[in-house]
BAROMI-442528 format. One record per residue: x, y, z of N, C-alpha, C in turn; residue in one letter. Coordinates in pm, whole numbers, m for minus. Layout:
BEGIN
   n_east   n_north     n_up   ca_east   ca_north    ca_up   c_east   c_north     c_up   aa
        X         Y        Z         X          Y        Z        X         Y        Z    A
...
//
This chain:
BEGIN
   n_east   n_north     n_up   ca_east   ca_north    ca_up   c_east   c_north     c_up   aa
     5709     m4661     3235      5723      m4750     3312     5602     m4773     3356    X
     5558     m4915     3355      5419      m4962     3387     5401     m5013     3528    X
     5279     m5001     3577      5263      m5017     3711     5303     m5189     3724    X
     5311     m5266     3665      5362      m5387     3686     5509     m5448     3725    X
     5575     m5326     3685      5718      m5306     3714     5753     m5254     3861    X
     5664     m5219     3945      5669      m5183     4048     5594     m5227     4170    X
     5482     m5302     4116      5384      m5305     4232     5438     m5426     4307    X
     5360     m5446     4416      5393      m5547     4536     5325     m5659     4490    X
     5347     m5776     4456      5239      m5892     4427     5213     m5957     4544    X
     5260     m5964     4671      5211      m6041     4781     5127     m5925     4826    X
     4969     m5938     4811      4849      m5833     4880     4817     m5935     4984    X
     4799     m5861     5078      4702      m5911     5187     4578     m5894     5189    X
     4480     m6013     5200      4333      m5958     5192     4263     m6029     5295    X
     4133     m6011     5326      4044      m6060     5402     3924     m6039     5363    X
     3830     m6153     5421      3675      m6139     5365     3612     m6064     5439    X
     3498     m5982     5353      3414      m5842     5414     3375     m5898     5525    X
     3339     m6006     5581      3274      m6060     5721     3375     m6055     5826    X
     3515     m6063     5792      3610      m6082     5896     3609     m5966     5990    X
     3643     m5981     6118      3636      m5858     6204     3739     m5752     6195    X
     3744     m5647     6225      3839      m5550     6223     3961     m5615     6310    X
     3949     m5663     6432      4081      m5718     6488     4157     m5819     6378    X
     4066     m5910     6321      4160      m6016     6235     4233     m5929     6112    X
     4165     m5814     6052      4235      m5718     5986     4365     m5676     6013    X
     4352     m5623     6166      4449      m5538     6217     4589     m5668     6252    X
     4539     m5772     6286      4629      m5905     6301     4692     m5902     6168    X
     4623     m5939     6074      4699      m5988     5948     4780     m5849     5905    X
     4751     m5719     5929      4850      m5606     5917     4991     m5623     5991    X
     4962     m5651     6115      5071      m5653     6211     5158     m5801     6136    X
     5097     m5887     6124      5188      m6029     6082     5260     m5965     5923    X
     5173     m5913     5849      5267      m5837     5732     5320     m5742     5728    X
     5323     m5659     5810      5389      m5521     5824     5350     m5463     5729    X
     5200     m5438     5711      5160      m5351     5595     5053     m5272     5667    X
     4991     m5133     5601      4919      m5072     5661     4769     m5053     5602    X
     4744     m5163     5526      4625      m5176     5479     4615     m5329     5412    X
     4490     m5378     5389      4449      m5502     5364     4329     m5481     5254    X
     4336     m5580     5182      4229      m5556     5048     4099     m5638     5116    X
     3984     m5594     5083      3873      m5654     5136     3781     m5719     5042    X
     3776     m5861     5012      3714      m5916     4920     3557     m6018     4978    X
     3489     m6025     4872      3364      m6092     4882     3373     m6181     4747    X
     3378     m6311     4795      3422      m6422     4661     3540     m6384     4609    X
     3631     m6359     4668      3750      m6325     4601     3755     m6208     4513    X
     3648     m6130     4495      3619      m5990     4432     3650     m5885     4498    X
     3711     m5806     4482      3755      m5664     4569     3621     m5587     4596    X
     3597     m5547     4703      3498      m5475     4775     3525     m5345     4837    X
     3635     m5354     4882      3669      m5243     4961     3844     m5258     4994    X
     3891     m5168     5065      3989      m5181     5128     4031     m5113     5272    X
     4091     m5196     5370      4054      m5137     5500     4236     m5090     5549    X
     4242     m4968     5575      4383      m4936     5662     4382     m4919     5810    X
     4495     m4900     5858      4500      m4906     5978     4423     m4783     6048    X
     4424     m4667     5978      4358      m4572     5996     4186     m4569     6024    X
     4147     m4650     5906      3988      m4680     5900     3956     m4739     6027    X
     4053     m4868     6085      4027      m4924     6177     4049     m4833     6331    X
     4118     m4736     6324      4120      m4651     6445     4018     m4532     6433    X
     3999     m4504     6336      3880      m4380     6330     3755     m4476     6345    X
     3710     m4535     6244      3565      m4592     6242     3578     m4697     6347    X
     3680     m4763     6410      3657      m4875     6503     3684     m4851     6652    X
     3818     m4828     6680      3842      m4800     6800     3801     m4692     6858    X
     3838     m4559     6755      3768      m4420     6829     3616     m4424     6872    X
     3540     m4512     6786      3403      m4533     6817     3374     m4619     6929    X
     3447     m4664     7007      3447      m4778     7109     3372     m4873     7070    X
     3380     m4928     6982      3349      m5064     6925     3420     m5171     6960    X
     3350     m5292     6973      3415      m5427     7000     3501     m5455     6884    X
     3601     m5462     6919      3700      m5518     6771     3679     m5645     6724    X
     3646     m5734     6793      3584      m5888     6770     3477     m5875     6691    X
     3355     m5799     6699      3237      m5800     6623     3232     m5705     6536    X
     3307     m5600     6503      3290      m5532     6400     3351     m5604     6234    X
     3275     m5621     6193      3323      m5642     6019     3406     m5531     5964    X
     3517     m5607     5877      3568      m5510     5771     3489     m5448     5669    X
     3396     m5498     5667      3248      m5454     5569     3224     m5310     5632    X
     3204     m5288     5767      3169      m5204     5828     3242     m5060     5817    X
     3345     m5095     5817      3447      m4965     5841     3575     m4951     5716    X
     3538     m5039     5618      3620      m5017     5505     3613     m4926     5387    X
     3674     m4882     5324      3682      m4752     5231     3611     m4830     5107    X
     3503     m4788     5044      3461      m4835     4942     3496     m4762     4816    X
     3467     m4810     4698      3487      m4742     4583     3648     m4722     4565    X
     3710     m4816     4572      3854      m4845     4572     3911     m4772     4432    X
     3994     m4672     4419      4053      m4652     4295     4165     m4741     4288    X
     4151     m4798     4159      4227      m4901     4089     4308     m4878     3963    X
     4420     m4946     3920      4458      m4968     3801     4493     m5083     3774    X
     4536     m5100     3648      4576      m5223     3592     4728     m5242     3565    X
     4763     m5335     3549      4905      m5386     3517     4973     m5288     3417    X
     4923     m5256     3299      4968      m5198     3203     4937     m5020     3236    X
     4901     m4966     3337      4875      m4867     3367     5017     m4792     3390    X
     5038     m4678     3307      5158      m4591     3318     5176     m4530     3438    X
     5294     m4528     3517      5313      m4519     3644     5290     m4333     3667    X
     5267     m4281     3551      5264      m4136     3569     5115     m4104     3596    X
     5023     m4209     3528      4856      m4222     3566     4857     m4298     3713    X
     4934     m4351     3742      4898      m4396     3873     4919     m4278     3998    X
     5040     m4221     3967      5074      m4100     4065     4963     m3997     4061    X
     4927     m3985     3920      4789      m3877     3929     4707     m3907     3994    X
     4663     m4040     3976      4527      m4126     4090     4556     m4079     4226    X
     4666     m4113     4257      4672      m4102     4387     4687     m3970     4441    X
     4742     m3874     4356      4723      m3715     4386     4571     m3642     4411    X
     4508     m3711     4271      4380      m3673     4276     4292     m3682     4363    X
     4317     m3825     4404      4218      m3897     4533     4268     m3871     4666    X
     4402     m3829     4678      4436      m3843     4799     4458     m3948     4848    X
     4536     m4038     4814      4551      m4176     4867     4668     m4237     4845    X
     4719     m4320     4936      4867      m4347     4944     4894     m4498     4873    X
     4761     m4556     4843      4782      m4725     4815     4711     m4722     4697    X
     4737     m4770     4565      4642      m4810     4476     4668     m4983     4420    X
     4524     m5066     4440      4549      m5186     4410     4551     m5213     4273    X
     4602     m5300     4205      4643      m5343     4073     4534     m5456     4042    X
     4444     m5444     3959      4320      m5523     3940     4346     m5579     3764    X
     4308     m5703     3769      4283      m5791     3650     4196     m5863     3646    X
     4100     m5864     3566      3976      m5978     3549     3939     m5967     3695    X
     3901     m5825     3769      3830      m5827     3892     3891     m5869     4009    X
     4033     m5915     3980      4105      m5981     4101     4222     m5883     4146    X
     4252     m5848     4252      4383      m5783     4284     4503     m5869     4249    X
     4575     m5837     4191      4736      m5898     4164     4808     m5824     4216    X
     4827     m5703     4259      4934      m5636     4314     4881     m5498     4389    X
     4966     m5442     4433      4947      m5304     4526     5062     m5220     4507    X
     5022     m5080     4468      5140      m4988     4478     5109     m4878     4573    X
     5204     m4866     4627      5196      m4755     4772     5290     m4662     4753    X
     5323     m4570     4832      5415      m4445     4806     5520     m4481     4843    X
     5541     m4606     4939      5689      m4650     4979     5716     m4725     4842    X
     5646     m4791     4767      5703      m4848     4655     5746     m4769     4539    X
     5659     m4648     4526      5712      m4535     4437     5888     m4471     4472    X
     5846     m4440     4606      5973      m4376     4664     6110     m4451     4662    X
     6083     m4615     4657      6203      m4676     4665     6271     m4711     4520    X
     6148     m4654     4426      6236      m4666     4292     6281     m4528     4264    X
     6414     m4529     4215      6484      m4420     4218     6437     m4290     4114    X
     6373     m4333     4007      6320      m4263     3917     6221     m4165     3974    X
     6144     m4253     4028      6046      m4163     4083     6053     m4116     4227    X
     6144     m4116     4271      6156      m4054     4414     6094     m3899     4409    X
     6096     m3809     4347      6058      m3688     4362     5909     m3704     4325    X
     5822     m3794     4236      5706      m3778     4221     5632     m3837     4356    X
     5702     m3924     4454      5656      m3970     4567     5630     m3879     4668    X
     5738     m3779     4657      5738      m3644     4753     5604     m3553     4713    X
     5604     m3533     4573      5458      m3450     4507     5326     m3520     4564    X
     5332     m3650     4554      5179      m3728     4569     5182     m3697     4737    X
     5298     m3735     4800      5264      m3718     4945     5233     m3552     5008    X
     5288     m3457     4912      5244      m3295     4943     5096     m3307     4917    X
     5064     m3358     4812      4913      m3366     4754     4824     m3411     4878    X
     4848     m3526     4902      4755      m3588     5008     4749     m3517     5128    X
     4855     m3471     5191      4864      m3402     5311     4826     m3247     5303    X
     4782     m3189     5201      4727      m3077     5173     4584     m3058     5203    X
//
């Protein structure tokens, strides 16, 4: 199975200069735990609810004045739409991540999360293994 077969195609994103409050509001509106961070439509990072909590709120920062660029995770691990799901799962385990953006020509076209994997019946066991690797 290829990444394109299970990826979510409605990817939520923000500009790197957006405030972390704006990112949090987009997450809440879209019921997601992360947003892609772009600079001129190119992927430069990913910001998760955890990034906002740990690097933003916990450090007593002004949520309206701290940009996504300041708290985002850089060096994002990505895959492309033709990547085998076994390889996506290996990436998640190896890097201890819960989400992998799917990129084509420097544009994010989709996202695969542990939830996407767990909702695909044939991958249910693998999702549990990845989660176990991440939490170790």
